[in-house]
N, C-alpha and C positions, 0 to 999 in steps of 0.2 A: 504494500500499500504506499503510495507516494507521500512524501512529507507535507505536500499541500493539503491533503485530506486530513492529516493529523492536526495541522494548523487551523483548518476550518472547524474541526471539532472543538478545538480549544476556544475559538472565537464564539461558537454557539454557546459553550459553557459560560463564557464571559457575558454574553447577551442575557442568558438566563439569570445569572447572578445580578446583573444590573436591573433587570426587571423586578426581581425580588427585593432589591435594595430600594428601588423607586416606590414599590408598593408599601414598604415599611415606612418610608419617608412621608408618603401621603397620608398614611393612617396613624401617625405618631400621636401620642397623647398630649405632649407638650408642644404647642405650635411655636413657642418662642425658641425652641432648641433647633436652630437651623444647621444645615450641613453645608459643606463647601463643594461637594461633587454633584454635577448635574447628571443624574443617572440616565435620563432619557437620551442625552447626547452620547453617553458611553454605549448605551444599548444600540442606537442607530449606527454608530461607528463600527461596532462589533458585527452587526448584521450586514453592513456593507462589506466589511472584510470577509465575512463568510461567503457572501456571493462572489466576490472577486477571487478568493482562494479556490472555491469549487470550480469556477469557470476556467481558471488557470490549470487546475489539476486535471480537469476533463480534456482540455485542449492539449496537454502534454502527453496524454496516453496514447 
């Protein structure tokens, strides 16, 4: 299995972790406790990376 697919799998896991973190941030009990990471941006970047890595992996096969 090429390394591109392993990297795509890692970026999918990152996107899932970012989705979970964004959900936790939206449902937090204390609204004054703000974070510094924009999890939606991280999730979108990880999904874009997944698409690119899968397409490169399929192209090189």
